[in-house]
C-alpha positions in Angstrom: -8.0 -9.8 11.2 -7.0 -6.2 11.9 -3.6 -4.5 11.8 -4.4 -4.1 15.6 -4.6 -7.7 16.3 -2.0 -8.8 13.9 0.6 -5.9 14.9 -0.4 -5.0 18.5 3.0 -3.1 19.0 2.1 -0.9 15.9 0.9 2.6 17.2 -2.5 3.4 15.7 -1.6 7.3 16.1 1.1 6.8 13.5 -1.0 4.9 10.7 -1.9 7.4 7.9 -5.8 7.9 7.1 -6.8 4.9 5.1 -9.3 5.8 2.4 -12.7 4.6 2.7 -13.3 1.4 1.0 -10.0 -0.2 1.6 -9.7 -3.5 3.0 -7.5 -4.2 6.0 -5.5 -7.4 5.1 -2.9 -7.4 7.5 -1.5 -10.8 8.8 1.0 -11.3 11.6 3.3 -13.5 9.6 4.0 -10.4 7.2 6.4 -7.6 7.9 3.8 -4.9 8.3 0.2 -4.0 8.0 -1.4 -4.1 4.7 -4.4 -2.7 2.9 -6.2 -3.7 -0.2 -7.6 -1.0 -2.7 -11.5 -1.5 -3.3 -10.9 -2.4 -7.0 -8.6 -5.4 -5.7 -5.9 -4.3 -8.1 -3.3 -3.0 -5.4 -2.0 -4.0 -1.8 -0.5 -1.2 0.0 1.9 -2.2 2.9 2.6 0.3 5.8 5.7 -0.1 7.8 6.5 1.5 11.2 7.1 5.3 11.3 10.3 4.7 13.0 12.9 3.4 10.5 14.5 1.4 12.9 11.5 -0.7 13.5 11.3 -1.5 9.9 12.0 -5.0 8.6 14.5 -3.3 6.3 15.9 -0.4 8.6 16.1 2.7 7.0 13.9 1.3 4.0 11.0 3.0 2.7 7.5 3.1 4.6 5.0 2.2 2.0 5.1 -0.3 -0.6 2.6 -0.8 -3.2 2.3 -4.1 -5.0 -0.1 -5.0 -8.1 -2.5 -7.8 -7.6 -3.4 -10.4 -10.2 -7.2 -11.4 -10.3 -6.2 -14.6 -8.3 -4.9 -12.4 -5.4 -1.1 -12.9 -5.9 1.4 -10.2 -6.5 1.9 -9.3 -10.3 5.7 -9.0 -9.6 8.1 -9.9 -7.0 9.1 -6.4 -6.7 6.9 -3.7 -5.3 5.5 -1.3 -8.0 6.3 1.7 -5.7 8.5 2.2 -2.7 8.2 5.6 -1.0 7.8 7.4 2.3 5.3 9.9 0.8 1.8 8.3 1.6 0.2 10.5 -1.0 1.8 8.9 -3.7 0.4 5.4 -2.5 -3.2 6.3 -2.5 -3.4 8.6 -5.5 -2.7 6.2 -8.3 -4.1 8.4 -11.1 -2.8 6.0 -13.9 -4.5 2.9 -12.3 -7.5 1.6 -14.5 -9.9 2.5 -11.7 -8.0 4.8 -9.3 -8.6 4.3 -5.6 -10.3 6.8 -3.9 -8.2 9.2 -1.7 -8.7 12.6 0.1 -5.3 14.0 -1.7 -4.3 15.5 -4.9 -3.9 13.1 -8.0 -0.3 12.4 -9.0 1.0 13.8 -12.4 0.4 11.3 -15.4 3.9 9.9 -14.9 2.9 7.9 -11.9 5.1 4.8 -11.0 2.0 2.8 -11.3 1.5 3.1 -14.9 3.4 -0.1 -15.8 2.7 -2.4 -18.7 0.3 -5.3 -17.8 -1.7 -3.5 -15.1 -4.1 -2.0 -17.8 -7.5 -3.9 -18.4 
């Protein structure tokens, strides 16, 4: 499965650069394409560029969820909701930060939450 087969109406030109090693975990029954970080600790959902096409119109484009070792979300709520892609792929406070060709976030990253550290 890829976001292109699961979301054929999603314009590939609007997808941000996905860091090397991230796995496309998109599934057609979900609301948007999703990718898992190489360390299997985070799932990043990438909604449509046009806010009117999003599941929650006007909602944030990017959602980051923590993943438990069993593969399910660590909480019902997203750890991060943003329209800034660099915030999603620069989780400098994650135990093993995902590689991304952008500057790291400050130490006060929203991903530095209790229960995520090994």
